N, C-alpha and C positions, 0 to 999 in steps of 0.2 A: 367557429372553431375557438376564437379567442374567449377571454373570461368575460370581457364586457360584453360580448354579442352572445353569450350563451343563452339559448332559448329553452332550456329545460325547466319545466315548472317545478315549483317547490312542492314537496310531498312530505307526508308525515313520516316519522321514523318507524320502519317496521323491519326490526332486525331480522335477517336471514329469511325473511317471508317471501322476498321477490329477487329474482336475478335477471339481470339484462345486459347486454353488451353496451360498453361505455366509451365515449371519445373514439367511435369508428373512424372518422377523418384522420386522427392523428396516428391511428395504427396503419392506415393506408399510407400516410406520409412517412413513417417510420419503416415501413416494409420497402417503399421505394428507395429510401436512403440507404437501407441495408443492401437493397439490389446494386445500387451505385458503388456501394463499398466492394461487393463481389466483382463489378465491373473494373474497378481500380486493381484488383488482384488479377483479373484476367487480361488486362491490357499488357502488362510485362510479361505475362506467359504467352500471349499470341505475338508479340513483337520480339521475343527471344531475350528479354532482359532477365527473365527467371533462370533460363537455360544457361546464360552467361555467369549468373551468380552460382549456381549449383555446380556447373561442369568447369567453370573458370575459363578465361580467355586471355590470349597472349597480348602483348604490347602493340600488336598490329592488326588487332580487331578480330582475330580468329578465334572461334569458340572450340575449345578442345572437346574431341570426340565427334565433331560434326563435319561435314562438308561445306565449307563456307563459301560465300559470293565475294566476288571483288570489290574493293573500296578504292573509289577513285582517288588517285593521288598517294596511295599506299602500296609500294611495289610489292611488299611481302604479304599482303592479304589475299583472300580468296584461295586459301589452300585446303586441300582435303587432310583434315585431322582425324579421320575416323579412327585411326590405330593409335593416335597420340591423345591419351585420356587424361593426362596429369598435367598440371601447371608447375613449372620449375622456375624458380628465380635465380638470377645470376648472383646477386648478393642479398640473401634472404634476411641477413641481420642488420640491414639498413632501414631502421624503422622511422616513419614519419608519425610521432604521436599526435601532432596537432590535427592532421587530416586522416588519421587512422587508417594508414596504408603501409605497404612496403615500397621504398623508393629503389626500384630495381626493374630492369628489364625482365619481362615475364616471357617464357616460351612453352610450347605445347610439347610434351615427350611421352614416349610410350612407357616409360619406367622411371622410377626415382631411384638415384644411386643409393643402394644399401650400404656401400663401403665408402670409405674416405678416398678421394682421388686427389692425389698430390701433384701430378705431373700432366702436362698436355698429352704425354703419350697415353696416360691412363684416361684421359678424356676421349682420345681417339680410339682407343681399344674398346671402352665403354659403349661408343656410338656405332662401332662396326658390329659389335655382339647383339645390342639390344635395339639398334635402329633409333636410338634416343640421342639427337644432336644437341649438346648441351651449349653449343654456341650458337648465334643467331643463324637463320636459315640460308643466308646468302654466304656463309663460311663453311665449306664442305669439309668433312672430317679429314681428308688427306692433307688439308693444309693447316691443320691444329699444330703440327709439331714444327713447321716452318716458320722462320722468324717473320714476324708482321707486327706492325704498330696497331693493327686493327684488333689484335687478341685482347688488349688491355680494356676495349669497351665492349666488344663483341662475344667474349668468353667469361665464364664465371670466374669469381675471385677465388685463387689456389690458397689453400687446399679446400676442395669442395667437400663439406661435411656430409656425412651419411644422413638420409632422410627417409621419411615415409609418409604417405599420403594421409590426410586427416579423413575421418568417418563423415560420410555425405558429401564433403566438400573436398575436391580432388586436387589439394595443394601439396606439393612437396615441402614438409616443414623439417628442419634439422632435428634429430632424435637428441642430441647434446645440448643441454641448455647453454653451456659454455660458449655457444655461438653468439649468445646475447651479453657477453662480458662488457661490450663498449656501453650498452645502454645501461647495464647494472653499474658499472664504473661512474657513469654519469649521475646516476641516482645516487650512488654512495657519496659522491663528492658532495652533492647537495646536502645529503644528511650530515656528512662529517663536518660540514660547515656550520651546522645547527647543532650544538652539544646538547641542548634541551630536547629537541626533537630526536635526536639519537637516542638518548636515555628514555624517552616515552616509548619509542617503538621497541627498544630492547626489553622494556618492562612488559610490553604487551605479548612479545614473543616467549618470554620467560614464564609468563603467567597464564598461557593459552589453555592449558588444561583446567585451571580454576576458572576461567572465564566460560569455558564450555559447561562446566559443572554446575556454575551459577546459573546459567540460561536454563538449564534442565531443572534445577530447582524452582526457578520462576514459572516455568510450565507447570510443575507439580503442585505449587503452591495456588496457581489459578484454577486447577482442576478441584483441589481441596475447597477452594473458596466457592465454586459452584455447587458441590456437594453440601457445604454448610448451608447455603442459600435454599437448597431444595428441602432440606430436613428440619433445620432449626431456624426457619425464618423468622419466628415470634421473637426470639430473643437476639437475632442477628444484630439489631441496632444497637443494643447495649453492648453486646460482645465487642463489636467493632470499635464502639466509642471508647470503651475501657482499654482494648488493646492498642488503639492508636495513640491514646494519651500516654500509656505505659512505654510504647514502642518509641514515640517521639522524644519523651521526656529521657527514657534510657538511652536511646541511641544518641542524642545530644550530649548526655553526660560521658558515654564511652568515647566520643569523639574528642571531647575536652581532655579526658583522661590519657587518651593516646598521643594527643598534642603534647601534653606535659612530659610524657614518658619519652617521646621521641626528641623533644627539646633536651631533655637531660642527657639522652644518649649521644645528641650531637656535641653538646659542650663538655662531654667527657673526653674528647680526643683520643678515643680508642680505635677509630676506623681510618682506612686508607683515604688517600685523595679522592679517588673515584667515589669510595663508599660515602665521604662527606658531601660530595655534590649530590648523590642521591638522596642522602638524609636530608639535606637542606630542602631539596624539592619536596619531600615527603612532609617535612614540617611545615612548609608553605602551604600545600595542598591541604594538610589537616586543618590548619588555622582558617583557611576560607570554607571548608566544610563545616567546621564547628560553628563558625559564625553564622553561615546560613542556615543550619540546623537550629540555631538558637533563635534566629529571626523567625523561621517557619514555625517552630513550636509555640512560640508566644502568640503570633497570629493565629494559629490553629486553636489554642486553648481559648482565647477571646471569642472567636466565631462560635465555638461549641458552647461557651457559657451563655451567650445570647440565644442560642437555638436550643437550649436544653429541655424547654418544654414542648417545643414543636416536634422534637424526636419521638415523643410518645404517640403522636397523632400518625405517624408513619408505619407503626407497627402492624396495624390491621391491614393495610395495603400490601405490605411486604409478606404478610402471612398469606394473602390471597394469592400473590405472584409465586410464592412457594408452592402452593396447590397446584397451580399452572404447570410448574415443572415436573410436578409428581405424575400428573396426568399426561403432559406432553414432553416426556424427558428428550426426545429427539430434537428439540429446539436448540440444545447446546451444541448440536453438529452443523447448525445452519451456517456458521462463519466459515466452516471448512469447505462446505459445498460452493459457497459465493467466492472463496479465495481461489478454489480449483478453476471455476468458470472464469475468474478474471485473469489467471495465470494463463490459460489456454487462450483466452482471447488476445492477451497482451503478446504471446509468442506469435500468434498468427499475425498481429499488427506489426510487430518488428520485422517478421519475415517479408511481409509485402513492402514495407519501407525499404527494405535492403533491396528488393527486386526493383523498386522505383529508381533505386541509386544507379543500377546497371541497365535502366531503360533509356532509350533515345536515339538520336542520330550519331554516328561515328564522326568525331572531330580530332583531326591530327595536330599536335603540338609540333610547330615549326622548328623550334629551338632543340627538342629531344627527339622527335620523330615518333613519340609514343602516341597511340590512339586511345582516347577516352570518348565516354557517352555522356551527352547532354541533352535533356529534354527541351524541346522547343518551348517558348515563352507561355502560351496558353495552356500547355499540358502541366506546367509547373503548379497549377492551381490544383492538380490531383493531390499533391501533397497536402494542401491546406484542408481539402476535403477529407483526406485521410486523418489529419490531426483532429478535426471536428468529430470525426467517427470515433477517435479513441475516447474523448470525453463523453460524448452522448451515450454510447453504448455501455461504457463503464458505469456511468451513473444509472443507466436502465437496469444493469445486473444487480445493482445495490438496491435500486427501488424494488425489484422483484423480490429480493430477500424481506424487505421491510413489509411488503404487502402479503408475503406468505406467513410472516410471523403475525401480522395484524389479523389475517383471517383465521388462523387457527386459535389465536386468543379470543377473538370475537366469537368464534363457535363455542369455546368453553364457556365464555361469561354468558351468553344469551341462551344456553341450552339449561332450562330449569333442572331437569332429571339429568345428572351427570352420567348415569349409566348409559344414556343414549347418545352420548358422544360417539361420533364416527370411529371405527377402528383405527383408521390412519388419518387423523385430523390434519397433520400437516401436508400429507400427499392430497387430501381432499382440498385443502386451501390453495395448494400450488395448482390443482387441475383447474380450480374455479378461477383462479387469477389468468391462467392461459386462456381458458374459454371466453372469459367476459371482460378482462380489464387490462389487457396489454395496451390499448391505447391510451388509457389513463396513466400507466406508467411511462409510456412515450411523451406524453404531454408534460407530466412532472418533471422527468429528466432533462428534457429539452430546455425547461425554464432555468433549471440549475445550470446547464451547459451555457445558456445566453449570458449568466452572470459570470461564470468561471472564465471564459475565454477572455474578456477584456481585462479581467484581473491577471491572468497570465501574461497578457501581452504588456500590461503596464509594468509588471514585475521584471520582464525581459528588457523592456526598454529602460528601466531603472538600473539594472545590472550593466547594460552596455554602454549607459552614459555615466557611470559612476566615476566621480572626480573630475567631470567636465562640465556639470551644471552648475548654478548657484545654489545657495542655501534655500532660496525662496522655492525654486523649482523642485528641489530635492524633497522639501517638506510637502509640496502640493502633490507630488506623486505618490508619496508615502501615505498621505492622507486619502486619496482616492483608492489606493489598495486597501487601505484598512477599512474604508465605507463600503467597498465591494465585498470584502471578506465578511463584514457584519451582515450585509445584505443576503449573502449566500446562506450563513447559518440561520438567519431567520426564514428564509424561504425553504430551507432543508427542513426546519421543524415544522413549517406550515404544510410541507408536502407530506410528512410523515402522518400527520393528523388527517390530512385529506385521504391518503390511502385506507387509513383506519375507518373513516365516515363512508368511504366506498365499499369496504369490506362488509360494514354494517347494513347499509341501504341501498347498495348497488347503484348509486348515482354518478354522474360524470364528474371529472377532477375539478371544474370550476364550482359546480354545486356543492360538491363535498367540500372543498376548500373554504367556501363561503360558510356554510352550516357549521363546521368544525370551528371555524374562526368565532362565529357568534356564540357558539356553545361554551368556548373557552373563555370569552370575555364576560359572558353572564356568570360564569363560575370562577371569576378570576382569583378571589380571595381563597376559595377551596382549592383550587388547582395549585395556586402559588404555596399554601401551607403544605401540601404534600409532595408536589412536584420538586420544590426547591430542596426539601429536606432529602427526598428519595435520591436525587442526583448527588447531593452532598454526601450521603452514606455510601453510595457506590464509589464515589470519589475517594472516601475514606478507606474503602476496600482495596482500590488500586494503590493508595498510598501505603496501605499496610503491606501488600505483596512487594512493593518496591523497597519498603524500609526493611523488611525481613531479608530481602535478597542482598541489599546493600550491606546490611549488619552482618550477614555471613561472609559477604565478601570482605569486609574490613577485618574480620577475624582470620580468614583464610590468608590474605595478603599480609597480614601482620608477621607471618612465618618467613616472608621473603623482603624483609625490610632492608636488607644489605644491597639488593640488586634489582629491586622492582620500585618503578615509580607507579604511584596509584592512581593518577588522575585519569588517563585514558581508560584503564581496565575497569575501573568502578564506573565511569561513565557509560561505556559500552554495555555493560551488565544493567544499570539502572535504565537506560533508554529500552533495551530489549525487554526487561520485566515490565515495564509500564505498557509497551505495545502488546505484550501477550496478555496481561491483566485487562487492558482495555477491549481487546478483541473478544474475551470471554464475557466480561460484565457488561458489554454493550448490549449483548442479547437480553440480559436481564432488564437492562434500562429500557430497552425496545418494549418488553413486556409490560412494564411499569406504565410507560407512556400510553400504550394502548388501552391499559386498564383505566387510567386516568379519564380518557374520553368516553370509554363505555360507562364508567360510573357517573359522569356528569349528565350523559344521555339518558341513563337510567333514572336518576334523581329528578331530571326536568320533567319526564313524561309519566313517572309514576311516583305514587306517594304511600304505598303500603296498604291502601285500603282494598276491599274485595274487588275484583276486576282489573285493578291497578296494582297488582302485587309487584314487588321488587324482583329483579333478576339476581341481584348482588348476594355475595356470600354473607354468612352470618356476622362475620368479623366487620365487614364493612357496614351492616346494619347497625351494629353497635355504636360504630364511629359516627354514623348519622344521626342516631337517637343522641348521643352525648353532644354533638355539635347543635343540634337544634335546642336542646336544653340550655346550653351555654352561650348560644349565639355565635353565628359565623363570624362576628366583628371581632371576636376574641378567640382565634383559633389556638391561641398559646394556652388557654385554661384548660385543654383536653387532658385528663389525667387517667385516660383508659379504664375507667370503673366500669364493671359489668353491669350491662343493662338488658332488661328484656328485649328480644328481638322483635321488630314490627313484624306485622301479618305479611305472609308471602305465599307464594304456590307450593313450594316444596323446601325443605331444609337442604342445606349444601351438606 
C-alpha cells in the first residue's frame, strides 16, 4: 500500500485507453474509517447523548419528554418527563461565554411562559393552569407564595421574561433581547474603554450597506473575469497586464490625493472634536494605505518588467484553456458543488461533536448539585478520531473536485476529434472517478492529513504557550510550522499532478505521482516558463478584482468621511473580494495545471511525425515550433510569431 512498496509495474502512457481500479486497499481503509465515523455518530444516539442535545435535559439528569431512570445519589432524577418537553432556565440571562453555556438551574416544563410573570403568585397560577412548575421539583406550587429562603435559589429570578421554544431545540429562550442587557453592558463597557475600537465598530455599522454592495460587486467582477477568460483568452494576458499597471498606478495616486485632501481638511479646524478624531484616524489609515500601495506598485512593475517577454509564451496555453471552458462551461460551477458538499459535511461533523458533548456517564457536582455528563477516559479518543475525520474527509472532497476537473480536461485534450467529446464530460469524469479512482483520492488526501495534523497541533501548542516560552523555543516552533506548511503545499501540488496522471493513464497513486514528477522534472524549463507566468497572470486577475473593489470602496466611503473610519470596512471588503476571486480563478488555475501535464506528456511521446501525431491544439503546436527554433534554454525569446503547424491527426 505504501509508495515505497508499490508493486505496480511501469507501463507506457496510453491516454484514456485503459481503465482499471486503483489503490483498492486504500479504498477499503477509507471505507472502514467512514464506517468508524458513522459508529461515532451512532454511539451518542444509542446512549442517549443525541436525545439529550435535541430534547434537552434538566440539571438533575432528566431528559425532557422522556421517562427517565434513577441516577444514584441524585434525589430529583428518574422522573417521568413525558409531558414536560421544554427546558426552562431559572436565570436565562446568566451567560458563561468561556464555557459556552447558561449558568442556571434547568428544569423540564410542559410550557414556556408566554407572558411576563412578576410575582410568586403568578408563578403559582401558571403552574396550576399549565402543570409547569417553574421552581425546582421539590418545591410544590402551593409553597410558592409562602415565605421561604429556598425560593431565592429554587425559583426563577423575578420578573420572569416571556419566552418561546427554539426551533428543533426545545429551550425556552426569552423573546425580549433586553434580557441580555448585563452582557451587552459588559461588552459596551469594554468598547467604551477603547475609543479607537468604538469608532471602528461604529464605522462598520454606519457603512454596512456599502460593505454589502461592495461584496456583491466583487462577486460580479469575478463572474465577469470568468467570462473574459472564456471568450478573449488570447488577449487576456495583455489586457490584465495593462489594467493592473493602470489600476495599481492610478489607485496609488488616488490614495495619495485623498491623503492630502483629508490632511488639509483636518488642518482646517472646521470639524467637531469627535469629527477630528475620526478624521485623524482616516488620515493615518490613508497614509498607511498609500505607502503600502506605493511599495506594492513598485515591486509589481519591476516583476512585470523582468517577465515581459515570458508573458507572450503564456498566450497560447491560455487560449487552449479558454477553449476548454467553451466546451466545458459547467466547470465554473465546480466550486459551488464542492462548497455545498463541504458545508453539509461540516454541519454533520459539528452536530456529531455536539452529540459527543452530551454523551457519557452522569456526574454530580457536589457543590452545586447539578448533574453533568462526562465521557470515560478511553472513549475520549472518539473526539480525536472525529477530528482526524474532519481533515481527511474534507481533503477527500477537495481531491474529488481536482480529479473531476482533471478527468474532464484530459478527455478534452486527448480527444483528437472534439466533436466526439462526451455530451456530459464532467459527469463522465465524475462517474469514472467514483468507479475506478476513489482509493487514489483516499491515499492522496490521507498524505495531506498526515502533514496537516502535526502542523495544527504545533500551531495550537504555540498559541497556548504564547508568552511563556523563551525566544529560542518560539523560533523553533514557528520554523517547524513553516516547514510543515511548505511541505503541505508541495505535496498538494504533487497530489494534483498525480490525480491528473491517474486520469490520463489509470495508474495507482504512487505510480502516477512518480511518473508525473519525472515528467515535470524532465520538462522543468518548459513548465517553469509557462506555469510561473500563468499563475502570475491569474494572480494579477485576483489583484485586479480586489483593486477595483477597493477603489470603489474608497470612492463610496469618501462620502462618509465625517463619521466613518475606513480601516475595517475596507479590510473586510478586500478580504472578501480576494476569497471570491480565488474561488473562481482557482478553477481556471486547475485547468491550466492539468493542461501543463498533458502538454508535457504529449511532447514526450509524440513528435508530430506520421503515426506519432500530437494531440495538442494548433496554438500549442505553434508554441512548440517557436520553442524548437529558438531553443528551450531561452524561453524569453518567444515572440509569438505565426508558424506553420506540425503534422497531426486532425486540426483543432
